[in-house]
N, CA, C and O of each residue as an XYZ file, in Angstrom:
768
protein
N       0.888     -1.211     -0.010
C      -0.097     -0.010      0.043
C       0.843      1.241     -0.026
O       0.675      2.105     -0.887
N       1.838      1.307      0.911
C       2.752      2.495      0.921
C       3.427      2.614     -0.452
O       3.491      3.707     -1.016
N       3.912      1.535     -0.973
C       4.710      1.583     -2.227
C       3.804      2.286     -3.193
O       4.237      3.271     -3.791
N       2.492      1.830     -3.407
C       1.572      2.402     -4.312
C       1.239      3.792     -4.117
O       0.987      4.512     -5.083
N       1.221      4.267     -2.777
C       1.001      5.628     -2.612
C       2.161      6.449     -3.040
O       1.987      7.522     -3.618
N       3.399      5.953     -2.761
C       4.609      6.715     -3.209
C       4.723      6.706     -4.603
O       5.019      7.757     -5.171
N       4.520      5.607     -5.285
C       4.685      5.625     -6.810
C       3.652      6.449     -7.438
O       3.929      7.217     -8.359
N       2.439      6.312     -6.957
C       1.285      7.190     -7.620
C       1.616      8.638     -7.415
O       1.346      9.462     -8.287
N       2.265      9.013     -6.145
C       2.523     10.442     -6.071
C       3.571     10.853     -6.937
O       3.505     11.913     -7.558
N       4.621     10.004     -7.020
C       5.732     10.421     -8.014
C       5.255     10.556     -9.526
O       5.602     11.450    -10.298
N       4.416      9.527     -9.796
C       3.918      9.528    -11.225
C       3.077     10.822    -11.506
O       3.182     11.549    -12.494
N       2.228     10.966    -10.452
C       1.180     12.038    -10.600
C       2.005     13.414    -10.621
O       1.622     14.385    -11.274
N       3.153     13.408     -9.860
C       3.885     14.626     -9.867
C       4.615     15.014    -11.188
O       4.861     16.172    -11.527
N       4.924     13.899    -11.879
C       5.536     14.104    -13.311
C       4.507     14.520    -14.316
O       4.843     15.116    -15.339
N       3.208     14.207    -14.038
C       2.249     14.829    -14.952
C       1.970     16.137    -14.632
O       1.857     16.986    -15.517
N       1.822     16.447    -13.216
C       1.410     17.824    -12.625
C       2.429     18.803    -13.087
O       2.039     19.906    -13.469
N       3.705     18.510    -13.090
C       4.728     19.626    -13.294
C       4.830     19.789    -14.745
O       5.363     20.821    -15.154
N       4.406     18.935    -15.574
C       4.463     19.266    -17.039
C       3.607     20.368    -17.380
O       2.417     20.379    -17.066
N       4.225     21.388    -18.074
C       3.303     22.550    -18.430
C       2.123     22.144    -19.354
O       2.320     21.470    -20.365
N       1.015     22.528    -19.016
C      -0.239     22.277    -19.673
C      -1.397     23.189    -19.361
O      -1.234     24.236    -18.733
N      -2.504     22.804    -19.781
C      -3.740     23.718    -19.643
C      -3.993     23.863    -18.077
O      -4.296     24.980    -17.657
N      -3.892     22.854    -17.240
C      -4.106     23.103    -15.770
C      -3.150     24.019    -15.229
O      -3.567     24.878    -14.453
N      -1.807     23.968    -15.545
C      -0.801     24.886    -15.115
C      -1.182     26.302    -15.542
O      -1.135     27.194    -14.695
N      -1.560     26.575    -16.812
C      -1.876     27.827    -17.317
C      -3.078     28.358    -16.724
O      -3.205     29.580    -16.646
N      -3.991     27.566    -16.290
C      -5.277     27.996    -15.684
C      -5.042     28.445    -14.156
O      -5.618     29.428    -13.690
N      -4.186     27.680    -13.442
C      -3.896     28.070    -12.221
C      -3.188     29.398    -11.990
O      -3.333     30.134    -11.014
N      -2.431     29.577    -13.005
C      -1.689     30.861    -13.112
C      -2.613     32.076    -13.315
O      -2.384     33.194    -12.853
N      -3.697     31.731    -14.067
C      -4.558     32.880    -14.417
C      -5.589     33.123    -13.198
O      -6.015     34.258    -12.984
N      -5.974     32.026    -12.409
C      -6.916     32.332    -11.484
C      -6.614     32.313    -10.011
O      -7.504     32.412     -9.166
N      -5.281     32.178     -9.709
C      -4.925     32.005     -8.279
C      -4.153     33.286     -7.747
O      -3.552     33.192     -6.678
N      -4.149     34.366     -8.387
C      -3.396     35.461     -7.824
C      -4.192     36.103     -6.652
O      -3.501     36.735     -5.852
N      -5.446     36.052     -6.433
C      -6.185     36.498     -5.351
C      -6.414     35.517     -4.207
O      -6.259     35.809     -3.021
N      -6.829     34.232     -4.707
C      -7.280     33.282     -3.713
C      -6.639     31.992     -3.966
O      -7.349     31.096     -4.422
N      -5.221     31.733     -3.705
C      -4.545     30.666     -4.201
C      -5.128     29.401     -3.641
O      -5.262     28.438     -4.396
N      -5.492     29.321     -2.362
C      -5.915     28.096     -1.710
C      -7.201     27.689     -2.311
O      -7.318     26.520     -2.677
N      -8.253     28.583     -2.467
C      -9.697     28.290     -3.057
C      -9.315     27.687     -4.549
O      -9.822     26.632     -4.930
N      -8.489     28.350     -5.275
C      -8.235     28.063     -6.694
C      -7.659     26.686     -6.663
O      -8.138     25.857     -7.437
N      -6.666     26.335     -5.842
C      -5.987     25.083     -5.921
C      -7.057     24.000     -5.554
O      -7.259     23.046     -6.306
N      -7.696     24.163     -4.447
C      -8.560     23.010     -3.992
C      -9.741     22.864     -5.021
O     -10.191     21.753     -5.299
N     -10.242     24.056     -5.593
C     -11.316     23.852     -6.586
C     -10.846     23.197     -7.706
O     -11.466     22.205     -8.088
N      -9.719     23.622     -8.393
C      -9.309     22.990     -9.508
C      -8.934     21.610     -9.384
O      -9.258     20.861    -10.306
N      -8.276     21.123     -8.355
C      -7.865     19.755     -8.105
C      -9.058     18.851     -7.758
O      -9.064     17.661     -8.075
N     -10.059     19.437     -7.107
C     -11.243     18.720     -6.778
C     -12.100     18.424     -8.078
O     -12.828     17.438     -8.190
N     -11.927     19.386     -9.034
C     -12.736     19.139    -10.346
C     -11.957     18.053    -11.004
O     -12.530     17.037    -11.399
N     -10.668     18.227    -11.137
C      -9.757     17.157    -11.816
C      -9.939     15.823    -11.149
O     -10.021     14.781    -11.800
N     -10.002     15.874     -9.803
C      -9.955     14.627     -8.964
C     -11.348     13.882     -9.210
O     -11.356     12.652     -9.259
N     -12.440     14.565     -9.354
C     -13.693     13.782     -9.477
C     -13.690     13.138    -10.835
O     -14.248     12.048    -10.955
N     -13.109     13.714    -11.881
C     -12.947     13.097    -13.200
C     -12.166     11.881    -13.146
O     -12.489     10.822    -13.683
N     -11.030     12.111    -12.409
C     -10.067     10.952    -12.211
C     -10.640      9.740    -11.393
O     -10.249      8.593    -11.612
N     -11.601     10.046    -10.419
C     -12.197      9.008     -9.690
C     -13.133      8.193    -10.594
O     -13.247      6.971    -10.499
N     -13.777      8.935    -11.456
C     -14.714      8.269    -12.455
C     -13.999      7.394    -13.355
O     -14.414      6.269    -13.637
N     -12.818      7.944    -13.859
C     -12.019      7.144    -14.802
C     -11.520      5.769    -14.091
O     -11.599      4.690    -14.678
N     -11.043      5.892    -12.883
C     -10.712      4.679    -12.108
C     -11.730      3.790    -11.967
O     -11.510      2.588    -12.112
N     -13.011      4.282    -11.659
C     -14.155      3.295    -11.556
C     -14.358      2.616    -12.874
O     -14.618      1.414    -12.941
N     -14.227      3.454    -14.007
C     -14.390      2.926    -15.391
C     -13.344      1.891    -15.732
O     -13.650      0.899    -16.394
N     -12.070      2.107    -15.280
C     -11.064      1.051    -15.505
C     -11.333     -0.227    -14.724
O     -11.116     -1.349    -15.181
N     -11.841      0.033    -13.466
C     -12.263     -1.190    -12.683
C     -13.266     -2.037    -13.383
O     -13.277     -3.255    -13.206
N     -14.158     -1.403    -14.215
C     -15.234     -2.136    -14.783
C     -14.849     -2.394    -16.293
O     -15.724     -2.759    -17.079
N     -13.560     -2.210    -16.698
C     -13.117     -2.804    -17.985
C     -12.846     -1.652    -18.996
O     -12.562     -1.999    -20.143
N     -12.899     -0.372    -18.720
C     -12.668      0.640    -19.690
C     -11.309      0.669    -20.218
O     -10.402      0.872    -19.412
N     -11.047      0.506    -21.382
C      -9.663      0.549    -21.955
C      -9.530      1.333    -23.182
O      -8.411      1.608    -23.614
N     -10.689      1.741    -23.818
C     -10.564      2.600    -24.904
C     -12.026      3.315    -25.248
O     -13.055      2.800    -24.812
N     -12.062      4.341    -25.929
C     -13.273      4.958    -26.274
C     -13.605      4.981    -27.714
O     -12.694      5.129    -28.529
N     -14.939      4.835    -28.131
C     -15.205      5.035    -29.520
C     -15.096      6.517    -29.843
O     -15.326      7.389    -29.006
N     -14.733      6.761    -31.101
C     -14.654      8.168    -31.661
C     -13.592      8.964    -31.006
O     -13.770     10.173    -30.859
N     -12.416      8.350    -30.569
C     -11.361      8.956    -29.868
C     -10.839     10.321    -30.610
O     -10.603     11.365    -30.001
N     -10.707     10.155    -31.941
C     -10.175     11.406    -32.560
C     -11.140     12.470    -32.513
O     -10.768     13.611    -32.241
N     -12.340     12.207    -32.750
C     -13.383     13.324    -32.531
C     -13.401     13.962    -31.244
O     -13.384     15.188    -31.125
N     -13.439     13.073    -30.173
C     -13.464     13.572    -28.749
C     -12.214     14.346    -28.642
O     -12.344     15.497    -28.227
N     -11.074     13.951    -28.926
C      -9.832     14.720    -28.760
C      -9.951     16.040    -29.490
O      -9.616     17.079    -28.920
N     -10.380     16.041    -30.636
C     -10.446     17.401    -31.392
C     -11.447     18.383    -30.753
O     -11.231     19.595    -30.753
N     -12.548     17.832    -30.210
C     -13.331     18.739    -29.368
C     -12.766     19.286    -28.172
O     -12.994     20.422    -27.758
N     -11.938     18.347    -27.571
C     -11.195     18.741    -26.393
C     -10.261     19.881    -26.691
O     -10.143     20.815    -25.897
N      -9.538     19.813    -27.921
C      -8.502     20.739    -28.374
C      -9.129     22.189    -28.530
O      -8.590     23.234    -28.168
N     -10.410     22.052    -29.157
C     -11.097     23.411    -29.329
C     -11.554     23.962    -28.054
O     -11.558     25.181    -27.881
N     -11.932     23.161    -27.170
C     -12.430     23.625    -25.805
C     -11.150     24.426    -25.117
O     -11.256     25.537    -24.599
N     -10.011     23.716    -25.200
C      -8.722     24.287    -24.478
C      -8.433     25.657    -25.211
O      -8.117     26.649    -24.555
N      -8.541     25.688    -26.487
C      -8.194     26.918    -27.177
C      -9.268     28.077    -26.824
O      -8.949     29.248    -26.620
N     -10.450     27.627    -26.788
C     -11.545     28.733    -26.467
C     -11.377     29.267    -25.029
O     -11.624     30.441    -24.752
N     -10.918     28.304    -24.065
C     -10.783     28.602    -22.601
C      -9.468     29.554    -22.582
O      -9.448     30.576    -21.897
N      -8.469     29.182    -23.311
C      -7.216     30.075    -23.365
C      -7.528     31.401    -23.929
O      -7.032     32.410    -23.426
N      -8.302     31.457    -24.919
C      -8.667     32.737    -25.546
C      -9.421     33.577    -24.638
O      -9.175     34.782    -24.588
N     -10.380     33.014    -23.864
C     -11.304     33.718    -22.885
C     -10.298     34.204    -21.751
O     -10.467     35.342    -21.315
N      -9.321     33.468    -21.270
C      -8.497     33.835    -20.249
C      -7.549     34.953    -20.723
O      -7.169     35.823    -19.940
N      -7.202     34.922    -21.911
C      -6.334     35.947    -22.500
C      -7.123     37.382    -22.599
O      -6.571     38.479    -22.509
N      -8.381     37.180    -22.780
C      -9.087     38.468    -23.053
C      -9.744     38.949    -21.777
O     -10.312     40.042    -21.781
N      -9.704     38.202    -20.687
C     -10.398     38.606    -19.457
C      -9.268     39.293    -18.589
O      -8.150     38.792    -18.465
N      -9.684     40.580    -17.951
C      -8.801     41.222    -17.155
C      -8.697     40.597    -15.888
O      -9.711     40.095    -15.403
N      -7.455     40.549    -15.190
C      -7.212     39.958    -13.902
C      -8.235     40.207    -12.835
O      -8.530     39.329    -12.023
N      -8.783     41.412    -12.832
C      -9.784     41.786    -11.773
C     -11.108     40.947    -11.922
O     -11.710     40.508    -10.942
N     -11.513     40.758    -13.214
C     -12.709     39.991    -13.439
C     -12.417     38.501    -13.269
O     -13.225     37.710    -12.783
N     -11.252     38.196    -13.688
C     -10.751     36.761    -13.437
C     -10.768     36.408    -11.971
O     -11.249     35.352    -11.559
N     -10.226     37.333    -11.195
C     -10.196     37.122     -9.770
C     -11.580     36.934     -9.115
O     -11.793     36.062     -8.273
N     -12.550     37.849     -9.574
C     -13.821     37.743     -9.143
C     -14.419     36.397     -9.397
O     -15.018     35.805     -8.500
N     -14.262     35.857    -10.686
C     -14.756     34.620    -11.069
C     -14.111     33.535    -10.159
O     -14.822     32.684     -9.624
N     -12.785     33.564     -9.986
C     -12.000     32.653     -9.232
C     -12.423     32.657     -7.694
O     -12.220     31.651     -7.014
N     -12.922     33.620     -7.236
C     -13.391     33.914     -5.872
C     -14.709     33.002     -5.604
O     -15.003     32.566     -4.491
N     -15.405     32.796     -6.704
C     -16.562     31.848     -6.674
C     -15.981     30.387     -6.656
O     -15.266     30.017     -7.587
N     -16.253     29.632     -5.705
C     -15.694     28.273     -5.510
C     -16.010     27.328     -6.651
O     -15.319     26.337     -6.887
N     -17.102     27.681     -7.365
C     -17.464     26.722     -8.496
C     -16.517     27.049     -9.802
O     -16.331     26.146    -10.618
N     -16.006     28.152     -9.968
C     -15.169     28.401    -11.170
C     -13.894     27.664    -11.171
O     -13.562     27.227    -12.273
N     -13.175     27.450    -10.266
C     -12.019     26.580    -10.324
C     -12.398     25.032    -10.451
O     -11.693     24.223    -11.053
N     -13.572     24.728     -9.824
C     -14.000     23.394     -9.833
C     -14.509     22.932    -11.217
O     -14.278     21.815    -11.679
N     -15.171     23.827    -11.790
C     -15.743     23.524    -13.135
C     -14.556     23.583    -14.134
O     -14.537     22.811    -15.092
N     -13.532     24.517    -13.919
C     -12.411     24.612    -14.844
C     -11.638     23.251    -14.700
O     -11.166     22.694    -15.691
N     -11.533     22.767    -13.517
C     -10.734     21.442    -13.329
C     -11.394     20.233    -14.135
O     -10.707     19.418    -14.751
N     -12.693     20.193    -14.080
C     -13.452     19.218    -14.912
C     -13.306     19.457    -16.263
O     -12.963     18.529    -16.996
N     -13.513     20.561    -16.704
C     -13.580     20.865    -18.227
C     -12.088     20.633    -18.784
O     -11.914     19.921    -19.773
N     -11.063     21.229    -18.148
C      -9.654     20.977    -18.591
C      -9.235     19.641    -18.625
O      -8.582     19.205    -19.573
N      -9.583     18.910    -17.594
C      -9.239     17.356    -17.581
C      -9.928     16.666    -18.744
O      -9.283     15.986    -19.542
N     -11.257     16.842    -18.841
C     -11.902     16.135    -19.909
C     -11.501     16.608    -21.307
O     -11.493     15.791    -22.229
N     -11.176     17.851    -21.505
C     -10.812     18.327    -22.816
C      -9.374     18.020    -23.237
O      -9.082     18.217    -24.416
N      -8.425     17.545    -22.372
C      -7.156     17.255    -22.608
C      -6.980     15.977    -23.202
O      -7.111     14.976    -22.497
N      -6.664     15.867    -24.567
C      -6.501     14.632    -25.247
C      -5.484     13.691    -24.496
O      -5.662     12.486    -24.320
N      -4.400     14.415    -24.084
C      -3.242     13.575    -23.577
C      -3.538     12.935    -22.118
O      -2.889     11.970    -21.716
N      -4.531     13.522    -21.379
C      -5.010     13.017    -20.136
C      -5.629     11.725    -20.560
O      -5.272     10.699    -19.981
N      -6.548     11.667    -21.541
C      -7.217     10.311    -21.959
C      -6.162      9.358    -22.423
O      -6.291      8.170    -22.127
N      -5.135      9.756    -23.116
C      -4.275      8.879    -23.630
C      -3.326      8.257    -22.380
O      -2.945      7.086    -22.364
N      -3.073      9.066    -21.530
C      -2.310      8.504    -20.313
C      -3.017      7.697    -19.524
O      -2.462      6.708    -19.044
N      -4.376      7.978    -19.249
C      -5.239      7.160    -18.359
C      -5.552      5.705    -19.124
O      -5.559      4.633    -18.518
N      -5.773      5.825    -20.353
C      -6.140      4.563    -21.048
C      -4.868      3.824    -21.607
O      -5.024      2.883    -22.386
N      -3.676      4.211    -21.244
C      -2.591      3.516    -21.477
C      -1.712      3.204    -20.125
O      -1.802      2.128    -19.534
N      -1.023      4.061    -19.791
C      -0.199      3.914    -18.633
C      -1.000      3.714    -17.251
O      -0.717      2.834    -16.438
N      -2.072      4.681    -17.090
C      -2.920      4.548    -15.850
C      -3.668      3.240    -15.735
O      -3.796      2.684    -14.645
N      -4.173      2.735    -16.885
C      -4.861      1.450    -16.805
C      -3.823      0.370    -16.656
O      -4.124     -0.586    -15.942
N      -2.662      0.393    -17.224
C      -1.703     -0.642    -17.099
C      -1.173     -0.644    -15.592
O      -1.029     -1.709    -14.991
N      -0.905      0.519    -15.040
C      -0.363      0.645    -13.771
C      -1.364     -0.085    -12.774
O      -0.940     -0.905    -11.959
N      -2.671      0.236    -12.871
C      -3.818     -0.320    -12.059
C      -3.963     -1.756    -12.263
O      -4.388     -2.456    -11.344
N      -3.626     -2.280    -13.455
C      -3.790     -3.677    -13.706
C      -2.681     -4.412    -12.986
O      -2.888     -5.551    -12.567
N      -1.454     -3.785    -12.813
C      -0.335     -4.365    -12.058
C      -0.495     -4.332    -10.613
O      -0.249     -5.286     -9.875
N      -0.974     -3.046    -10.193
C      -1.051     -2.708     -8.775
C      -2.541     -2.286     -8.508
O      -2.769     -1.077     -8.477
N      -3.525     -3.121     -8.323
C      -4.789     -2.691     -8.178
C      -5.374     -2.224     -6.668
O      -6.410     -2.585     -6.108
N      -4.399     -1.348     -6.245
C      -4.629     -0.647     -5.020
C      -5.273      0.702     -5.429
O      -4.658      1.763     -5.316
N      -6.522      0.619     -5.904
C      -7.252      1.846     -6.437
C      -7.286      3.016     -5.567
O      -6.913      4.093     -6.032
N      -7.681      2.937     -4.385
C      -7.727      4.150     -3.394
C      -6.448      4.664     -3.113
O      -6.292      5.885     -3.148
N      -5.466      3.884     -2.826
C      -4.074      4.248     -2.681
C      -3.518      5.089     -3.775
O      -2.958      6.172     -3.608
N      -3.739      4.449     -4.984
C      -3.333      5.156     -6.172
C      -3.929      6.498     -6.335
O      -3.196      7.449     -6.607
N      -5.113      6.637     -6.200
C      -6.038      7.838     -6.235
C      -5.474      8.888     -5.229
O      -5.158     10.006     -5.636
N      -5.349      8.548     -3.967
C      -4.792      9.348     -2.987
C      -3.409      9.885     -3.302
O      -3.209     11.099     -3.264
N      -2.493      9.071     -3.597
C      -1.107      9.414     -4.133
C      -1.188     10.403     -5.242
O      -0.485     11.414     -5.259
N      -2.041     10.107     -6.159
C      -1.949     10.823     -7.450
C      -2.558     12.176     -7.202
O      -1.979     13.157     -7.668
N      -3.687     12.327     -6.502
C      -4.218     13.627     -6.226
C      -3.395     14.352     -5.280
O      -3.366     15.572     -5.437
N      -2.749     13.877     -4.373
C      -1.836     14.524     -3.381
C      -0.774     15.232     -4.325
O      -0.503     16.406     -4.074
N      -0.224     14.670     -5.273
C       0.737     15.271     -6.069
C       0.135     16.477     -6.797
O       0.816     17.496     -6.909
N      -1.027     16.420     -7.266
C      -1.701     17.553     -7.976
C      -1.822     18.711     -6.929
O      -1.576     19.871     -7.259
N      -2.240     18.343     -5.555
C      -2.512     19.416     -4.748
C      -1.295     20.184     -4.319
O      -1.289     21.396     -4.105
N      -0.157     19.291     -4.200
C       1.130     19.830     -3.797
C       1.577     20.759     -4.949
O       1.816     21.945     -4.724
N       1.688     20.239     -6.142
C       2.302     21.025     -7.200
C       1.506     22.303     -7.590
O       2.065     23.372     -7.835
N       0.099     22.108     -7.632
C      -0.725     23.432     -8.055
C      -0.846     24.209     -6.765
O      -1.136     25.400     -6.878
N      -0.676     23.735     -5.613
C      -0.598     24.583     -4.481
C       0.640     25.529     -4.438
O       0.555     26.724     -4.155
N       1.799     24.882     -4.745
C       2.960     25.624     -4.903
C       2.911     26.709     -6.132
O       3.362     27.851     -6.044
N       2.390     26.247     -7.095
C       2.180     27.147     -8.254
C       1.260     28.247     -8.068
O       1.520     29.357     -8.532
N       0.080     27.983     -7.344
C      -0.896     28.971     -6.942
C      -0.244     30.073     -5.873
O      -0.381     31.290     -5.994
N       0.427     29.467     -4.895
C       1.061     30.365     -3.945
C       2.110     31.313     -4.588
O       2.172     32.500     -4.269
N       2.916     30.753     -5.488
C       3.955     31.535     -6.248
C       3.256     32.579     -7.063
O       3.709     33.723     -7.104
N       2.179     32.240     -7.710
C       1.501     33.165     -8.616
C       0.940     34.343     -7.713
O       1.035     35.523     -8.048
N       0.360     33.924     -6.566
C      -0.217     35.018     -5.759
C       0.820     35.937     -5.257
O       0.614     37.151     -5.266
N       1.985     35.406     -4.794
C       3.114     36.268     -4.445
C       3.591     37.130     -5.577
O       3.825     38.332     -5.459
N       3.718     36.430     -6.688
C       4.207     37.137     -7.843
C       3.309     38.246     -8.233
O       3.768     39.330     -8.594
N       2.032     38.003     -8.171
C       1.065     39.146     -8.404
C       1.101     40.334     -7.519
O       0.916     41.476     -7.941
N       1.345     40.036     -6.270
C       1.629     41.193     -5.238
C       2.778     42.005     -5.623
O       2.795     43.234     -5.561
N       3.883     41.155     -6.083
C       5.151     41.996     -6.380
C       5.041     42.683     -7.628
O       5.442     43.843     -7.727
N       4.448     41.968     -8.751
C       4.378     42.601    -10.123
C       3.250     43.717    -10.191
O       3.338     44.620    -11.022
N       2.177     43.636     -9.293
C       1.050     44.512     -9.314
C       0.351     44.497    -10.692
O      -0.043     43.419    -11.139
N       0.185     45.599    -11.359
C      -0.461     45.692    -12.599
C       0.077     44.876    -13.649
O      -0.666     44.300    -14.444
N       1.444     44.788    -13.700
C       2.154     43.984    -14.635
C       1.762     42.475    -14.690
O       2.058     41.800    -15.675
N       1.080     41.943    -13.600
C       0.714     40.602    -13.445
C      -0.286     40.156    -14.571
O      -0.389     39.001    -14.983
N      -1.040     41.287    -15.027
C      -1.996     41.062    -15.954
C      -1.403     40.236    -17.276
O      -2.038     39.397    -17.915
N      -0.116     40.643    -17.520
C       0.536     39.900    -18.648
C       0.827     38.546    -18.359
O       0.880     37.745    -19.292
N       1.029     38.166    -17.148
C       1.179     36.739    -16.850
C      -0.092     35.993    -17.017
O      -0.108     34.829    -17.420
N      -1.222     36.705    -16.688
C      -2.429     36.015    -16.821
C      -2.773     35.851    -18.406
O      -3.343     34.855    -18.851
N      -2.382     36.880    -19.144
C      -2.650     36.884    -20.539
C      -1.672     35.814    -21.142
O      -2.091     35.026    -21.990
N      -0.556     35.786    -20.771
C       0.432     34.846    -21.329
C       0.027     33.501    -20.982
O       0.170     32.611    -21.820
N      -0.492     33.236    -19.777
C      -1.024     31.868    -19.474
C      -2.230     31.417    -20.303
O      -2.393     30.251    -20.665
N      -3.029     32.388    -20.563
C      -4.133     32.230    -21.468
C      -3.709     31.849    -22.966
O      -4.281     30.977    -23.620
N      -2.687     32.578    -23.396
C      -2.140     32.313    -24.764
C      -1.519     30.957    -24.804
O      -1.673     30.231    -25.786
N      -0.755     30.562    -23.668
C      -0.114     29.238    -23.503
C      -1.202     28.248    -23.505
O      -0.948     27.200    -24.098
N      -2.351     28.364    -22.968
C      -3.432     27.403    -22.833
C      -4.014     27.216    -24.346
O      -4.365     26.107    -24.750
N      -4.081     28.299    -25.085
C      -4.630     28.118    -26.337
C      -3.689     27.535    -27.372
O      -4.058     26.892    -28.354
N      -2.402     27.833    -27.044
C      -1.258     27.022    -27.795
C      -1.285     25.641    -27.594
O      -1.136     24.891    -28.560
N      -1.480     25.139    -26.295
C      -1.596     23.802    -26.021
C      -2.573     22.989    -26.744
O      -2.360     21.858    -27.180
N      -3.848     23.767    -26.852
C      -4.858     23.125    -27.656
C      -4.567     23.063    -29.023
O      -4.920     22.055    -29.634
N      -3.937     24.039    -29.658
C      -3.529     23.990    -31.033
C      -2.430     22.991    -31.211
O      -2.458     22.331    -32.250
N      -1.373     22.762    -30.272
C      -0.393     21.754    -30.467
C      -0.988     20.395    -30.316
O      -0.597     19.498    -31.063
N      -1.947     20.152    -29.367
C      -2.570     18.913    -29.195
C      -3.297     18.528    -30.591
O      -3.231     17.383    -31.040
N      -3.963     19.523    -31.209
C      -4.693     19.205    -32.579
C      -3.627     18.807    -33.590
O      -3.819     17.813    -34.290
N      -2.549     19.504    -33.701
C      -1.602     19.112    -34.641
C      -0.995     17.805    -34.404
O      -0.692     17.095    -35.364
N      -0.784     17.414    -33.141
C      -0.277     16.060    -32.817
C      -1.351     15.033    -33.209
O      -0.947     13.966    -33.672
N      -2.664     15.229    -33.079
C      -3.600     14.317    -33.499
C      -3.529     14.133    -35.005
O      -3.488     12.981    -35.436
N      -3.511     15.161    -35.845
C      -3.435     15.035    -37.185
C      -2.193     14.421    -37.843
O      -2.187     13.849    -38.933
N      -1.123     14.618    -37.021
C       0.092     14.036    -37.545
C       0.471     12.656    -37.066
O       1.493     12.089    -37.453
N      -0.369     12.147    -36.229
C      -0.259     10.812    -35.681
C      -0.646      9.690    -36.852
O      -0.614      8.488    -36.589
């Protein structure tokens, strides 16, 4: 059990620290309320991961229409990135202050990320087939997300205090990065 917790924490950390839509989102929404943003985002992400673990328990190994689902996900990430780019930080902070905004973002960004699906239906399913300690895996995996995104959110909130008005460019940059991830994901789908 301890081995699975540690392994899933380390595996989760490798995914969490990789730049992606969740990282870009936490930079954009956490400058006023880092704890609320982190907990909400990871809770939304975690509920989707809990459902996929249950699906794996019951035999989920692939999805029909994977390419279409992935392309819809890419478009969603691009749209969210553009919205974040165009939203001023004060309005973004007001939305992030609502506990539902980070939670919904966690769900949407998770489901719309094609690499998340690929990871879970390959490595994640394989790991759980070898080590079927589902609860321990989930706890370790989500703990990694909480730790990393908590660090990122805290750093962003301190950076916002230091940068002041210039922090809006960090928010806009993270929105542009999120849109770029969606475009990059789409190109990778077409080139596969």
